[in-house]
Backbone bond lengths (Angstrom), bond angles and torsions (degrees), N, CA, C in turn:
res aa  C-N    CA-C-N  psi(-1)  N-CA   C-N-CA  omega(-1)  CA-C   N-CA-C  phi
1 M - - - 1.405 - - 1.542 108.31 -
2 A 1.263 120.42 132.28 1.491 122.89 -177.42 1.530 110.63 -93.14
3 F 1.306 116.73 138.22 1.416 121.26 177.10 1.515 112.31 -125.60
4 R 1.298 118.62 153.20 1.451 121.61 -179.28 1.498 108.08 -70.18
5 K 1.372 115.21 134.18 1.484 120.06 -179.73 1.505 109.07 -76.37
6 F 1.347 116.12 157.31 1.453 121.70 174.67 1.527 107.84 -65.03
7 T 1.289 117.60 138.78 1.468 124.28 179.60 1.521 108.48 -114.13
8 I 1.320 113.87 169.40 1.472 119.08 175.16 1.533 110.64 -62.05
9 Y 1.312 112.72 -32.27 1.534 117.63 179.52 1.540 110.05 -64.55
10 D 1.359 115.73 -38.46 1.463 118.16 177.33 1.485 113.75 -59.10
11 F 1.290 114.80 -45.76 1.483 120.29 -175.41 1.527 110.87 -73.51
12 K 1.351 116.50 -36.13 1.467 119.19 176.38 1.499 111.48 -63.53
13 R 1.301 113.98 -41.90 1.459 121.81 -177.77 1.597 107.94 -63.43
14 F 1.295 114.00 -45.43 1.486 119.24 -178.37 1.542 110.77 -65.77
15 A 1.371 114.49 -39.31 1.468 119.80 -177.79 1.547 110.48 -67.74
16 M 1.350 116.97 -35.97 1.455 118.69 177.30 1.502 110.59 -67.72
17 L 1.337 119.49 -35.79 1.441 122.13 177.55 1.553 110.70 -61.89
18 V 1.365 113.81 -45.21 1.451 117.86 -178.59 1.540 111.27 -63.48
19 L 1.298 118.55 -45.44 1.471 123.47 178.06 1.517 111.81 -61.02
20 N 1.315 115.12 -42.59 1.434 117.69 177.97 1.547 115.42 -64.11
21 F 1.365 111.88 -35.75 1.461 118.78 176.63 1.456 112.96 -69.69
22 M 1.374 118.85 -39.27 1.419 122.98 -176.81 1.500 116.16 -77.51
23 F 1.346 115.33 -35.85 1.427 118.77 -172.71 1.546 113.93 -112.23
24 G 1.298 118.15 8.41 1.443 119.13 173.98 1.501 110.94 -68.91
25 N 1.284 120.49 163.63 1.485 122.32 179.09 1.475 108.03 -146.74
26 G 1.338 114.70 160.74 1.424 121.18 179.99 1.517 112.22 143.77
27 K 1.352 117.75 -152.76 1.448 119.34 -179.65 1.524 110.10 -110.99
28 C 1.343 114.29 147.81 1.399 120.94 -179.33 1.579 108.68 -68.19
29 C 1.365 116.30 129.25 1.450 118.92 -174.65 1.565 110.66 -77.53
30 V 1.314 118.31 -3.50 1.451 120.47 176.18 1.526 111.36 -96.86
31 C 1.350 118.38 -51.68 1.469 119.00 -174.71 1.511 112.64 -109.74
32 G 1.360 121.20 -14.20 1.402 125.52 -179.81 1.524 114.94 88.12
33 N 1.347 120.88 -3.89 1.416 123.02 -179.37 1.540 109.31 -73.21
34 S 1.315 116.87 160.22 1.473 121.77 177.93 1.524 109.95 -65.83
35 T 1.360 114.48 145.94 1.415 117.41 179.23 1.561 107.48 -144.61
36 F 1.326 114.69 148.62 1.454 118.94 175.92 1.504 111.26 -119.86
37 N 1.313 116.95 19.86 1.497 120.46 -178.90 1.548 109.68 -129.83
38 G 1.343 116.42 41.06 1.435 117.56 176.53 1.526 111.29 108.43
39 K 1.357 118.10 -146.22 1.444 122.05 -178.58 1.492 113.80 -97.81
40 I 1.322 119.83 8.72 1.451 119.63 177.65 1.547 108.45 -143.82
41 C 1.352 114.86 137.94 1.448 118.76 -175.78 1.538 111.74 -77.36
42 I 1.324 113.82 170.56 1.495 119.42 -177.36 1.530 109.19 -64.65
43 S 1.356 117.81 -41.25 1.480 119.87 179.96 1.514 111.99 -60.48
44 C 1.306 117.81 -45.59 1.481 120.28 179.63 1.496 110.22 -70.46
45 S 1.316 119.66 -32.82 1.477 119.98 177.91 1.501 109.01 -63.11
46 K 1.331 117.54 -40.75 1.446 120.58 -179.71 1.531 110.59 -65.08
47 K 1.336 116.13 -38.88 1.485 119.90 177.91 1.551 109.87 -61.82
48 L 1.336 116.16 -37.50 1.461 119.66 -179.75 1.505 111.53 -65.91
49 Y 1.361 116.48 -43.40 1.473 121.43 176.37 1.536 110.95 -59.90
50 D 1.369 114.55 -45.59 1.471 117.81 -177.29 1.523 110.73 -63.55
51 E 1.372 117.03 -40.86 1.431 118.96 -177.67 1.550 111.36 -68.84
52 A 1.306 113.87 -37.55 1.471 118.71 -179.99 1.543 111.02 -64.57
53 E 1.318 116.78 -38.29 1.458 121.42 -174.17 1.512 113.70 -89.73
54 N 1.318 117.10 -19.53 1.441 120.30 -172.91 1.530 112.95 -119.87
55 S 1.292 116.44 29.61 1.444 120.80 178.23 1.540 107.95 -85.89
56 H 1.317 116.36 101.37 1.475 119.64 -174.31 1.555 113.70 -108.28
57 C 1.346 116.73 6.86 1.443 118.02 -179.54 1.510 110.29 -67.61
58 E 1.301 115.14 154.70 1.474 121.31 -178.62 1.514 111.04 -65.10
59 K 1.319 116.77 135.84 1.479 120.78 -178.52 1.561 110.51 -117.67
60 C 1.290 114.93 150.01 1.476 120.17 173.13 1.518 108.87 -64.40
61 R 1.313 115.73 131.87 1.476 119.93 -174.69 1.517 111.41 -75.21
62 I 1.368 117.36 -6.64 1.442 120.43 178.13 1.508 113.57 -101.14
63 C 1.347 115.08 -51.48 1.475 119.26 -173.58 1.537 111.54 -105.92
64 G 1.334 118.90 -16.23 1.488 121.80 179.06 1.513 112.73 84.84
65 K 1.298 120.01 0.61 1.470 121.23 178.12 1.495 109.81 -72.46
66 S 1.368 114.38 154.43 1.520 119.45 -177.60 1.566 108.32 -66.24
67 L 1.318 114.65 141.36 1.428 121.86 174.47 1.546 109.46 -90.88
68 I 1.287 116.30 140.25 1.437 120.25 177.88 1.558 111.28 -99.85
69 S 1.260 115.17 -68.54 1.469 119.57 176.41 1.513 111.72 -121.07
70 E 1.316 115.72 -4.14 1.512 119.64 -178.55 1.494 109.53 -78.26
71 E 1.344 114.72 169.38 1.457 123.59 174.82 1.479 110.03 -120.42
72 E 1.300 118.21 122.88 1.493 128.38 174.69 1.519 113.76 70.10
73 I 1.331 117.79 -46.20 1.476 120.93 -175.46 1.503 109.93 -125.42
74 C 1.372 118.00 132.15 1.458 120.93 -180.00 1.492 111.19 -72.82
75 M 1.349 117.31 169.12 1.447 120.25 -179.33 1.467 114.85 -67.22
76 S 1.343 116.77 -32.86 1.478 120.74 178.60 1.520 111.90 -61.10
77 C 1.371 115.12 -44.33 1.471 119.25 177.25 1.485 114.22 -71.25
78 R 1.329 116.14 -29.22 1.494 118.03 175.92 1.547 110.32 -70.00
79 E 1.269 117.21 -38.10 1.454 120.60 -177.82 1.519 113.72 -78.23
80 E 1.329 115.67 -41.81 1.440 120.36 -179.08 1.517 110.44 -154.45
81 R 1.318 114.67 96.00 1.471 121.95 -175.48 1.558 107.92 -74.66
82 I 1.305 117.14 117.39 1.456 122.15 176.78 1.530 110.02 -94.81
83 L 1.328 116.15 -44.22 1.463 120.75 -173.35 1.567 109.17 -85.57
84 K 1.309 114.75 104.77 1.452 122.27 -179.33 1.505 113.81 -117.79
85 N 1.305 118.04 -12.73 1.474 119.74 -178.40 1.493 113.71 -117.44
86 S 1.291 119.03 -1.11 1.495 120.29 173.83 1.526 108.36 -87.51
87 D 1.344 115.72 143.52 1.478 119.97 179.30 1.524 111.37 -91.80
88 K 1.312 117.60 -32.02 1.498 120.94 177.42 1.494 106.90 -153.85
89 V 1.337 115.27 138.69 1.435 122.30 176.71 1.530 111.80 -120.90
90 V 1.306 114.69 118.83 1.511 119.57 -174.86 1.557 107.31 -117.75
91 P 1.328 117.01 98.47 1.489 119.89 171.99 1.532 108.22 -85.58
92 V 1.329 116.13 144.37 1.420 120.49 -178.98 1.491 115.31 -89.22
93 F 1.402 116.75 -47.08 1.425 121.37 179.62 1.500 112.14 -130.50
94 P 1.342 119.73 146.46 1.455 120.44 170.84 1.532 108.86 -72.34
95 Y 1.304 113.79 144.16 1.463 119.25 -174.98 1.571 110.67 -87.75
96 R 1.333 113.13 80.67 1.500 117.58 -179.27 1.539 107.99 -152.50
97 L 1.316 116.66 161.00 1.456 125.33 174.38 1.552 110.46 49.31
98 W 1.350 116.86 -120.61 1.462 121.26 -177.24 1.502 114.89 -57.86
99 A 1.338 114.35 -30.70 1.424 120.34 -178.86 1.509 112.80 -62.79
100 K 1.310 116.76 -36.71 1.468 121.25 178.10 1.535 108.56 -66.86
101 T 1.310 118.77 -38.83 1.436 123.50 177.98 1.517 111.56 -62.77
102 L 1.320 115.52 -46.53 1.479 121.34 179.66 1.497 111.59 -60.09
103 L 1.319 116.69 -48.36 1.477 119.90 -178.82 1.517 110.26 -65.07
104 F 1.285 117.61 -40.81 1.476 122.00 177.77 1.553 111.91 -59.02
105 E 1.373 114.06 -48.06 1.431 119.15 179.83 1.540 112.25 -62.34
106 W 1.321 117.57 -41.64 1.434 124.60 -179.64 1.521 112.36 -67.29
107 K 1.354 111.49 -54.57 1.488 118.55 -169.07 1.532 112.57 -83.45
108 M 1.321 118.21 -41.67 1.460 122.02 -174.19 1.515 115.15 -96.71
109 Q 1.374 113.94 -33.77 1.446 117.71 -178.93 1.490 114.37 -97.72
110 N 1.294 116.53 11.78 1.480 123.76 176.64 1.529 114.05 52.92
111 Q 1.355 116.52 38.47 1.439 121.15 174.45 1.525 110.63 -82.15
112 R 1.335 114.94 77.83 1.451 118.84 -172.80 1.508 115.83 -71.39
113 N 1.375 114.52 -13.19 1.483 116.70 174.31 1.532 111.93 -63.17
114 L 1.329 117.91 -16.03 1.473 119.61 177.05 1.499 112.62 -79.38
115 S 1.337 118.19 -13.63 1.431 121.67 179.04 1.508 114.24 -59.10
116 L 1.385 113.86 -43.93 1.460 117.72 -178.67 1.528 109.70 -65.96
117 L 1.312 118.40 -42.22 1.485 119.31 177.85 1.482 112.06 -59.03
118 F 1.370 117.22 -46.26 1.431 120.12 -178.95 1.533 114.01 -64.45
119 A 1.384 113.47 -34.18 1.473 118.28 178.51 1.520 109.95 -66.94
120 E 1.330 116.37 -40.10 1.479 119.35 -179.05 1.544 110.22 -66.67
121 I 1.348 115.58 -37.10 1.477 118.34 178.18 1.550 110.66 -69.10
122 C 1.343 115.07 -39.47 1.486 119.19 178.00 1.498 110.91 -63.22
123 N 1.307 115.68 -41.24 1.511 118.57 179.96 1.507 110.24 -62.01
124 S 1.341 117.57 -40.88 1.475 120.72 179.69 1.543 110.66 -65.48
125 V 1.311 117.74 -41.58 1.470 121.87 179.83 1.528 111.04 -68.37
126 I 1.344 117.98 -39.30 1.448 120.68 179.40 1.514 111.19 -63.40
127 K 1.316 115.95 -41.90 1.481 120.45 -179.87 1.541 111.93 -64.54
128 K 1.345 114.57 -39.58 1.457 119.50 -174.86 1.514 113.55 -81.33
129 R 1.358 114.89 -37.89 1.501 117.07 -168.23 1.522 113.09 -118.24
130 I 1.300 119.83 -5.36 1.459 118.78 179.87 1.504 108.64 -130.07
131 S 1.331 122.40 -98.27 1.458 124.88 178.01 1.545 108.14 -167.61
132 E 1.347 114.05 140.97 1.468 117.98 177.36 1.566 110.28 -69.61
133 N 1.317 116.08 -37.19 1.444 120.29 -174.01 1.555 110.40 -90.96
134 I 1.338 113.36 71.94 1.447 118.32 -177.28 1.533 109.81 -139.22
135 F 1.290 114.02 150.23 1.466 120.53 177.70 1.535 110.06 -88.36
136 I 1.284 116.91 129.31 1.498 122.31 -179.04 1.510 109.70 -93.15
137 V 1.322 115.32 131.16 1.436 122.06 173.35 1.488 110.87 -118.49
138 P 1.334 120.08 111.22 1.460 121.94 -178.41 1.541 109.38 -79.34
139 V 1.370 113.62 143.84 1.434 119.02 169.66 1.542 106.23 -70.31
140 P 1.322 116.66 125.71 1.488 119.46 -170.32 1.504 111.76 -76.05
141 P 1.321 118.10 154.03 1.495 123.27 175.12 1.520 111.99 -74.12
142 R 1.340 114.86 159.12 1.491 116.02 176.17 1.554 110.03 -68.93
143 P 1.301 117.84 155.15 1.440 122.66 -177.39 1.550 111.53 -54.65
144 G 1.296 118.31 133.57 1.418 123.78 177.05 1.519 116.52 83.36
145 K 1.351 117.27 -5.40 1.495 118.50 -175.81 1.541 111.49 -63.48
146 I 1.352 116.19 -50.25 1.434 120.44 -177.28 1.552 111.14 -65.27
147 R 1.304 116.24 -34.18 1.433 118.67 177.90 1.502 112.41 -68.26
148 S 1.306 117.59 -37.70 1.448 120.90 -176.02 1.593 111.18 -86.66
149 R 1.322 118.49 -33.59 1.495 118.97 -175.60 1.528 110.39 -107.65
150 G 1.325 118.55 -15.55 1.458 120.38 176.06 1.500 114.07 95.51
151 W 1.324 116.61 -13.14 1.494 119.65 -177.58 1.542 110.11 -166.54
152 D 1.330 114.58 167.43 1.440 122.40 172.26 1.505 108.20 -135.39
153 Q 1.284 119.11 137.82 1.435 122.43 -170.96 1.542 112.92 -66.02
154 I 1.316 118.27 -38.78 1.456 121.85 -177.93 1.519 111.39 -77.40
155 E 1.299 115.16 -35.46 1.483 121.95 171.52 1.515 111.80 -56.77
156 E 1.401 113.16 -48.91 1.479 116.74 -178.73 1.508 110.65 -70.47
157 L 1.311 120.62 -38.46 1.420 122.61 178.34 1.507 111.98 -58.71
158 S 1.361 117.22 -42.77 1.455 125.27 178.47 1.535 110.07 -62.77
159 E 1.358 116.67 -42.11 1.445 122.29 -178.96 1.542 109.50 -62.14
160 I 1.315 115.58 -44.20 1.496 117.95 179.61 1.521 111.40 -64.04
161 L 1.325 115.69 -41.93 1.453 120.52 177.48 1.529 112.79 -60.35
162 K 1.344 114.36 -30.95 1.468 119.60 178.30 1.521 112.11 -79.27
163 V 1.350 115.65 -48.47 1.435 118.58 -173.28 1.563 113.19 -77.02
164 K 1.289 116.05 -39.99 1.500 121.11 -177.80 1.493 113.64 -85.18
165 F 1.354 116.80 -39.76 1.460 120.13 -172.47 1.508 115.10 -110.42
166 G 1.321 117.28 -4.62 1.448 121.05 172.50 1.489 117.35 83.66
167 Y 1.337 119.37 11.61 1.453 121.74 179.57 1.537 111.60 -70.74
168 K 1.264 116.64 147.16 1.496 120.78 174.90 1.518 107.68 -87.02
169 V 1.302 117.34 124.17 1.471 123.58 179.22 1.509 110.68 -107.47
170 L 1.307 115.38 126.01 1.451 120.14 177.27 1.550 107.98 -118.61
171 K 1.310 115.29 120.91 1.475 120.65 178.14 1.550 108.38 -88.80
172 L 1.302 115.31 81.70 1.470 122.60 -173.55 1.478 115.12 -89.72
173 L 1.351 116.00 -7.57 1.482 118.61 -175.16 1.488 110.42 -126.53
174 E 1.317 115.89 154.54 1.477 123.23 174.13 1.503 109.11 -131.84
175 R 1.304 117.68 145.06 1.467 122.98 176.94 1.480 111.04 -96.11
176 T 1.294 117.19 134.09 1.489 121.69 -177.01 1.535 110.41 -104.17
177 E 1.329 117.57 -27.71 1.444 121.85 -172.63 1.591 109.02 -92.99
178 K 1.348 116.34 132.22 1.463 120.02 -178.31 1.514 111.26 -87.47
179 N 1.323 119.43 -24.95 1.462 120.17 -177.54 1.508 113.21 -64.91
180 Q 1.356 116.33 142.37 1.448 121.53 -179.07 1.532 111.82 -78.45
181 Q 1.312 116.44 130.32 1.516 118.59 -179.79 1.502 111.04 -63.22
182 K 1.334 119.45 -34.12 1.468 121.45 -172.90 1.559 108.81 -66.18
183 K 1.309 118.87 -16.93 1.456 120.06 178.79 1.513 114.08 -89.58
184 L 1.367 115.72 -1.33 1.473 120.60 178.49 1.490 107.95 -101.63
185 D 1.390 113.75 148.40 1.478 118.19 173.75 1.495 108.81 -80.62
186 R 1.342 118.49 176.94 1.432 123.30 -174.37 1.544 112.05 -58.98
187 K 1.338 116.17 -44.26 1.448 120.15 -179.82 1.561 113.56 -58.87
188 K 1.357 113.55 -43.54 1.461 116.73 -178.62 1.524 110.61 -74.56
189 R 1.341 117.69 -30.13 1.467 119.35 175.56 1.534 110.16 -63.80
190 L 1.310 115.91 -45.66 1.459 120.98 -176.64 1.590 108.12 -66.41
191 S 1.282 118.55 -37.13 1.483 121.10 179.38 1.502 111.89 -70.86
192 S 1.348 119.11 -17.31 1.447 123.43 -177.23 1.544 112.04 -90.01
193 K 1.316 114.97 -3.70 1.474 118.89 -177.60 1.531 111.13 -58.84
194 G 1.320 114.51 132.13 1.452 121.05 178.00 1.497 115.33 85.66
195 K 1.346 116.55 -0.98 1.490 120.84 -175.67 1.511 111.05 -112.91
196 I 1.336 118.93 -1.15 1.436 118.98 -170.85 1.534 111.46 -103.56
197 Y 1.316 117.94 -37.58 1.470 120.96 -172.75 1.554 110.54 -116.11
198 T 1.310 113.80 157.01 1.443 119.66 176.66 1.528 110.23 -147.05
199 E 1.349 116.48 174.14 1.472 118.00 178.53 1.550 111.57 -72.11
200 S 1.348 114.91 143.86 1.383 120.18 172.99 1.511 110.60 -82.72
201 K 1.334 119.37 169.11 1.440 123.16 176.15 1.493 111.38 -60.87
202 L 1.343 115.94 -35.01 1.476 120.03 -179.55 1.494 109.76 -66.12
203 L 1.364 117.31 -44.53 1.449 120.35 178.94 1.542 113.07 -60.86
204 K 1.307 113.62 -42.78 1.470 117.41 179.17 1.548 110.41 -63.52
205 R 1.339 115.84 -41.63 1.475 118.25 -178.67 1.557 111.38 -67.35
206 L 1.340 117.71 -45.08 1.418 121.54 -178.40 1.530 109.67 -65.33
207 S 1.343 117.55 -35.06 1.429 119.84 -179.35 1.507 110.20 -70.98
208 S 1.324 119.10 -39.02 1.481 123.87 178.79 1.534 111.23 -65.64
209 E 1.367 113.57 -29.98 1.474 119.09 -178.59 1.514 111.93 -90.34
210 N 1.355 119.01 -1.53 1.437 124.12 -174.05 1.504 113.71 53.63
211 S 1.383 114.58 40.18 1.459 119.21 -178.93 1.524 112.76 -119.82
212 L 1.329 115.36 23.73 1.468 118.49 178.82 1.552 111.12 -73.85
213 P 1.319 118.88 146.09 1.470 119.09 177.50 1.554 107.66 -67.24
214 E 1.332 114.34 155.20 1.491 118.16 178.27 1.528 111.63 -73.22
215 Q 1.365 114.51 -31.11 1.450 118.57 -174.20 1.554 111.15 -135.01
216 V 1.322 117.42 138.12 1.442 119.98 176.85 1.524 110.12 -135.06
217 L 1.334 116.49 165.24 1.445 123.75 175.19 1.499 109.45 -119.36
218 L 1.331 115.70 112.78 1.503 120.11 176.12 1.487 107.64 -84.77
219 I 1.363 114.62 134.61 1.493 121.99 -175.22 1.555 106.99 -117.90
220 D 1.362 114.23 132.09 1.453 118.65 173.23 1.540 107.55 -143.07
221 D 1.353 116.83 168.42 1.457 117.70 -175.54 1.531 112.24 -86.93
222 V 1.362 117.16 -42.42 1.457 116.53 -177.90 1.548 110.22 -142.27
223 L 1.309 118.08 136.45 1.457 123.80 177.48 1.523 107.14 -102.26
224 T 1.323 114.36 113.59 1.472 120.91 179.21 1.542 112.66 -104.25
225 T 1.292 117.15 -81.16 1.521 121.40 175.90 1.534 111.32 -86.97
226 G 1.374 114.18 -26.86 1.483 117.12 -174.71 1.488 114.40 99.12
227 V 1.359 117.86 -5.76 1.458 122.94 -177.69 1.469 113.14 -62.77
228 T 1.367 118.50 -43.73 1.398 122.50 179.90 1.544 110.03 -60.46
229 V 1.290 116.61 -52.75 1.438 123.87 -177.71 1.552 110.93 -59.74
230 E 1.316 115.58 -46.49 1.484 119.59 -179.33 1.556 110.64 -64.39
231 S 1.337 118.22 -40.63 1.434 118.47 178.67 1.510 113.73 -61.78
232 C 1.338 114.82 -41.24 1.483 121.73 177.75 1.538 111.40 -65.19
233 C 1.321 114.84 -48.23 1.457 120.56 -178.11 1.561 111.18 -60.18
234 E 1.307 114.35 -42.35 1.467 119.91 179.66 1.511 111.82 -59.80
235 I 1.304 116.55 -42.54 1.481 121.18 -180.00 1.520 109.61 -64.79
236 L 1.319 115.98 -45.25 1.512 120.15 -177.81 1.544 111.15 -66.68
237 K 1.346 114.93 -38.98 1.514 117.21 178.58 1.548 108.69 -67.06
238 N 1.321 117.20 -43.89 1.456 119.77 -178.97 1.526 112.89 -63.51
239 A 1.326 114.33 -27.25 1.487 117.43 179.38 1.517 112.14 -77.65
240 G 1.354 116.75 -15.18 1.493 118.03 175.49 1.520 114.64 122.11
241 I 1.317 118.44 5.42 1.480 121.71 178.53 1.578 107.51 -81.90
242 S 1.291 115.39 129.00 1.469 120.21 -171.91 1.526 113.11 -74.32
243 K 1.361 115.86 -40.92 1.456 120.17 -172.43 1.541 109.88 -133.37
244 V 1.330 117.88 127.75 1.388 123.78 177.98 1.513 111.65 -124.92
245 D 1.339 117.89 106.52 1.438 122.49 176.23 1.550 108.25 -93.82
246 V 1.306 114.84 160.93 1.486 119.19 -176.17 1.521 110.36 -129.38
247 L 1.311 116.29 132.11 1.479 121.04 172.25 1.548 107.08 -117.99
248 S 1.333 115.78 122.39 1.467 120.73 177.95 1.567 106.13 -123.11
249 L 1.304 115.00 127.50 1.445 118.02 177.42 1.492 116.41 -58.52
250 F 1.335 115.03 -39.19 1.444 120.76 179.83 1.561 108.62 -132.53
251 V 1.384 113.75 151.10 1.448 118.54 176.23 1.545 109.62 -135.52
252 V 1.334 116.29 131.98 1.438 122.45 177.75 1.508 108.63 -82.77
253 D 1.342 115.56 109.67 1.484 118.11 -178.47 1.490 110.75 -119.95
């Protein structure tokens, strides 16, 4: 299987992220204390690592959300199962309180110095709860996003995982719909299933050559209804990939 070689652009991009992370200054977006390593202080960074690695609460075996009084499967999946093609879903943080602030700063306020922190946390979670030897498939950005904003958070996260930690990244999916999912209510999100994503040229080629990996890890920033993840997993499974695990930085529970 052929992979794109590292380019000077890859290393320059990574170096800029590191410098931005190390020499940025301001206040921590979690606790408000002064920080000289980006938008989050060392103390809060440590708390994030600890929470990511020591989350022992029971999880739904289908969607990965925390169970309250249920056993094995949460009420949402019992009432209306959305995720049918994912083999395992691993959310890192619940989407509440400080987590909302972090995601907003990263995704909407273009605080790209958080990308390195999130990549390091993802790497730790992948090693502990999934597998080091796995192909990463990023959920693709909507058309025109990178051109208009200059970057995409999942694209950048995947690049850091590739350059710093050595993961193989396969861009097997493309997004066809320009509308933002976050602006749709649950009913409209569910009705959009299967209409947003499609196979990339790389996926079509690897499928025709019978050289697809048996297992991949789909990465996204936040799991809300599960429609995005299910749409992507269904495409990957239909193309011939046997096992599709999912890593989501945040989960709305």
